[in-house]
N, C-alpha and C positions, 0 to 999 in steps of 0.2 A: 078546727078549720080545715077545709077540703084540701088546700094547698099542702098542708102538713101531712095529711093523710096519704097523699100521693107523692110526696117529696118533690113537688114541682120546681121548688127553688133550686134543686141539685141538677135538674135537667137543662136549666138555662146556662148559656155561656156567660162569662163575666161582662161582655159588652151588653148583652141582653139584659142582665140584671141592673147594669148602670142605667140603661134607657128606661127601664121600668121604674126605677127609684126616681128618676129625673121628672117623671110626670109628663104632662102635656101642656105645661104653662108656656105660652108664646114668648119668644126670646126677643121680640122686636121692640119692646117698650123700654123707655129709658128708666122708668121706675114703675112701681106697682100701680096699675090703673085703679082709679077711685081715691087716690091720696091727694088729688089736686083740688082746685076750687070747685065748689058746688055748682052744678048747672053747666059746667064746661065739658067738652068731649075732645077726643084726639083730633077730630076733623076741623075743630076750630082753633087749633094750636098753630103758632108760627113755625114750629119745627117739622110739621107734617110735610112729607115730599111725596109727590105723585109721580111714579115712574111709568112711562108709557113704553110697553112692550107689546105683546099680542093684545093686551088689555091694560087698564091702569091698575097699578098696584100701589097701596099706600104704605109708606115706610116712615120711620122716625129719623129725622136728620141727625139727632144726637147719637143714634146707634149705627152710623154709616159703617163703621168697621166691621160690624157683625152681620151685614146684609148677605143674605143668601139669594139664590135664584129660585127658592121655594117659599112656601107659606110660613115657614118658621120665623122669619123676620118681618112679616107683615103686621101692621096695626089696623085696627078697625076704626072707621070714622065715628061710629056711635059709642065707642068704648069710653067710659068715664075718664076725665083727664087725670094725669099722673102729677106727682109733685114737681116735675120739671116743666109743667105747661107754661107757655109764654103767650101773651096776647099778640096777634098779628099787627104788623105795622099798618097804620091807617093810610089809605090811599085817597088822593083827591079826586072826586067825581067831576067829570066835565072838562078835564084838562086836555 
């Protein structure tokens, strides 16, 4: 492997190694996307929160403690639903 050939793992600081091992998995989801009901998405979940800033950012309400000001805590509306998905409350039309 090329990394072994050049000893690249020794050139990284401990923090850089930790970030590299952590990967790029989004931290905003309450559970692993795709583990919820078939055909449902994060955008159709009762827990999705739309935060209005310079533009609208989607966040999972169950992960409110972990929200950041960056994309690390965002969720995608088209992402497959997670196991914590809940149906939105029905609203009466014409009231």
